C-alpha positions in Angstrom: 5.1 13.6 35.3 5.2 15.6 32.0 8.7 14.2 31.6 7.0 10.8 31.0 5.5 12.3 27.7 8.8 13.7 26.6 9.3 10.9 24.0 7.0 12.5 21.5 6.3 11.1 17.9 8.5 12.2 15.2 7.1 13.6 11.9 8.3 13.1 8.4 11.0 15.4 7.3 8.8 16.7 4.4 6.1 17.7 6.7 8.6 19.3 9.1 9.9 21.5 6.2 6.3 22.4 5.1 5.3 23.3 8.5 8.1 25.9 8.6 6.4 27.6 5.6 3.7 28.7 8.0 6.0 31.6 8.9 6.4 32.6 5.3 4.2 35.3 3.8 4.4 33.9 0.4 4.6 30.2 -0.3 5.6 29.0 -3.8 5.0 25.6 -5.4 8.6 24.5 -4.7 8.1 25.0 -1.0 5.6 22.1 -1.0 6.8 20.1 -4.1 10.5 19.8 -3.3 10.1 18.4 0.3 7.4 16.0 -0.9 9.6 14.7 -3.7 11.8 12.8 -1.0 8.7 11.2 0.6 6.8 9.0 -1.9 4.4 7.6 0.8 3.4 11.1 1.9 3.0 12.1 -1.8 0.7 9.2 -2.5 -1.5 10.1 0.5 -1.8 13.7 -0.8 -2.6 12.6 -4.3 -5.3 10.3 -2.9 -6.9 13.1 -1.1 -6.6 15.4 -4.0 -8.5 12.8 -6.2 -11.2 12.6 -3.5 -14.6 12.6 -5.0 -15.4 15.8 -3.1 -13.2 17.8 -5.5 -15.1 16.3 -8.6 -12.3 16.4 -11.2 -13.0 14.8 -14.5 -9.4 13.3 -14.6 -7.0 11.9 -12.2 -4.4 14.1 -10.6 -1.0 12.4 -11.0 1.5 14.8 -9.6 1.8 17.3 -6.7 2.3 20.2 -9.2 -1.1 19.2 -10.9 -2.7 19.1 -7.5 -1.5 22.7 -6.8 -2.9 23.9 -10.0 -6.1 22.0 -9.6 -7.1 22.5 -6.0 -4.8 25.3 -5.0 -1.7 25.7 -2.8 -3.6 26.2 0.5 -5.5 23.1 0.0 -2.4 21.0 -0.9 -0.5 22.2 2.1 -3.5 21.4 4.2 -3.5 17.9 2.8 0.3 17.5 3.5 -0.1 18.5 7.1 -3.2 16.3 7.6 -1.7 13.2 6.0 1.7 13.6 7.8 0.1 13.9 11.1 -2.3 11.0 10.6 0.6 8.8 9.6 2.7 9.8 12.6 0.5 8.3 15.3 -0.2 4.6 15.8 -3.7 3.2 16.5 -4.7 3.0 20.3 -6.6 -0.1 21.5 -10.2 0.8 22.4 -9.8 4.4 21.1 -11.9 5.6 18.2 -9.1 7.0 15.9 -11.4 7.7 12.9 -13.6 9.9 15.1 -10.6 11.5 16.5 -9.2 12.5 13.0 -12.6 13.5 11.9 -12.8 16.0 14.6 -9.3 17.1 14.2 -9.5 17.6 10.5 -12.9 19.4 10.8 -11.6 21.6 13.7 -8.7 22.7 11.5 -11.0 23.6 8.6 -13.5 25.4 10.8 -10.6 27.2 12.6 -9.4 28.6 9.3 -12.9 29.7 8.4 -13.4 31.5 11.8 -9.9 33.1 11.8 -10.6 34.8 8.4 -13.1 37.0 10.1 -10.4 38.0 12.7 -6.8 39.1 12.9 -5.7 35.6 13.6 -3.5 34.1 10.9 -5.8 31.5 9.0 -3.2 28.9 8.1 -1.7 28.8 11.6 -5.2 28.6 13.0 -5.8 25.6 10.7 -2.7 23.9 12.0 -3.7 24.6 15.7 -7.2 23.3 15.1 -5.8 20.2 13.5 -3.3 19.6 16.3 -5.6 20.4 19.2 -6.0 16.8 20.4 -2.5 15.5 19.8 -1.7 15.7 23.4 -4.5 13.2 24.1 -2.7 10.7 21.8 0.7 11.3 23.5 -0.9 10.8 26.9 -2.4 7.5 25.8 1.0 6.4 24.8 2.6 7.3 28.2 -0.3 6.5 30.5 -2.7 4.1 28.8 -4.6 3.1 31.8 -5.4 6.5 33.3 -6.1 7.8 29.8 -8.5 5.1 29.1 -10.4 5.8 32.3 -10.5 9.5 31.5 -12.0 8.4 28.1 -14.7 6.5 29.9 -15.6 9.5 32.2 -15.6 12.4 29.7 -14.5 11.3 26.3 -14.1 14.3 23.9 -17.4 16.1 24.7 -15.9 18.7 26.8 -12.1 19.6 26.4 -12.2 21.6 29.5 -13.7 18.7 31.7 -11.1 16.4 30.2 -8.3 18.8 30.9 -9.4 19.2 34.4 -9.5 15.4 35.1 -6.1 15.0 33.4 -4.7 17.7 35.6 -6.1 16.1 38.7 -4.8 12.7 37.9 -1.5 13.5 36.1 -0.6 17.2 37.1 -0.8 18.4 33.5 -3.4 18.3 30.7 -3.4 17.5 27.0 -3.1 21.1 26.2 0.2 21.3 27.9 1.5 18.3 26.0 0.2 19.8 22.7 2.2 22.9 23.4 5.3 20.8 24.0 4.7 19.0 20.8 4.5 22.3 19.0 7.7 23.6 20.6 9.6 20.3 19.6 8.4 20.6 16.1 9.5 24.3 16.0 6.1 25.7 15.3 5.2 29.4 15.8 4.5 30.3 19.5 1.0 31.3 18.6 0.2 27.7 17.8 1.7 26.5 21.0 -0.3 29.0 23.0 -3.6 27.9 21.3 -2.9 24.3 22.0 -2.2 25.1 25.7 -5.2 27.3 26.2 -7.9 26.2 23.6 -9.8 24.5 26.5 -9.6 27.5 28.6 -10.0 30.5 26.1 -11.2 32.9 28.7 -8.2 32.6 31.0 -5.5 35.2 31.2 -2.8 34.4 28.8 -5.1 32.7 26.2 -4.6 34.2 22.7 -7.4 35.0 20.2 -6.1 31.9 18.3 -6.9 29.8 21.4 -10.4 31.2 21.3 -10.7 30.4 17.5 -9.6 26.8 18.2 -12.0 26.3 21.1 -14.9 27.5 18.9 -13.8 25.4 16.1 -13.6 22.3 18.2 -17.0 22.8 19.6 -18.6 23.4 16.3 -16.8 20.3 14.8 -18.4 18.2 17.6 -21.8 19.5 16.6 -21.2 18.5 12.9 -19.7 15.1 13.7 -22.5 14.3 16.2 -25.0 15.5 13.5 -26.6 18.0 16.0 -29.7 19.9 14.7 -28.6 23.2 13.1 -30.4 25.3 15.7 -28.1 23.8 18.3 -24.9 24.5 16.5 -22.6 26.5 18.7 -24.6 25.8 22.0 -21.4 24.8 23.8 -19.7 28.1 23.2 -20.1 30.9 25.7 -21.7 34.0 24.1 -18.8 36.2 25.0 -16.5 34.1 22.7 -18.9 34.3 19.9 -19.1 38.0 20.2 -15.3 38.3 20.6 -14.8 36.5 17.3 -17.7 38.0 15.4 -19.6 34.7 15.1 -23.2 35.0 14.3 -24.8 31.7 14.6 -27.9 32.6 12.6 -25.6 33.4 9.7 -23.6 30.2 10.3 -26.8 28.3 9.9 -27.5 30.2 6.6 -24.2 28.6 5.3 -25.1 25.1 6.4 -24.5 23.6 3.1 -20.9 24.7 3.1 -20.3 23.2 6.6 -22.0 20.0 5.8 -19.9 19.7 2.6 -16.8 20.2 4.7 -17.9 17.3 7.0 -18.4 15.1 4.1 -15.0 15.9 2.7 -13.4 15.2 6.0 -15.2 11.9 6.1 -13.9 11.0 2.7 -10.3 11.9 3.8 -10.5 9.7 7.0 -12.4 6.6 5.4 
């Protein structure tokens, strides 16, 4: 039945070219600005994000080159990837797309933070975190009725429970579809592996990046759901926290950073 989801969303050519820079050790301004110059709609979205109140600039940013100077190359590339993906999927009746993108964007940012304490490439981890749920959107497009029933049963609270229910009903799960999307978009194999296994980070074959994304998604849910700080990370198996050097006491000490990250994501989605 996975063949029924083969018609996957296309992405803007500019985004495709910028995603390919994930494999480059050094990314220059031209790697982002040149592809964007051919996509005014995507450029406008990136500039809107760059001028988001979160960044607190005294004057408006008018060009991508200015954005790179003011907020940095990594931040601009992040905005391009986020804007391009958000514009590539249509709304789904009865599905909370705003919550979906808040979780996705926050998962990407948190995956980058967690990855920096490991050997996992931080920018690839960001992309995997951002893309972790794209398989859910694709399944909704191909099988709207079963997908809606799965939403009612488990929603987004447990990626593993959702994946199990999808597999029982469809013969595959959203991680499999996410990995297929990554292959179709010519993304690094590490990202495809992370998408396939993030719901099962302790299974044989799951990479460290899959574990990073799993933890990032769980933490993102805590933040979006406004869980008390002493419950942050409660969904994560202690062995995974130890594997990735996550000390939840120290995470709470940086609460201001993570709450600001959540506010930034809310600004980007609203």
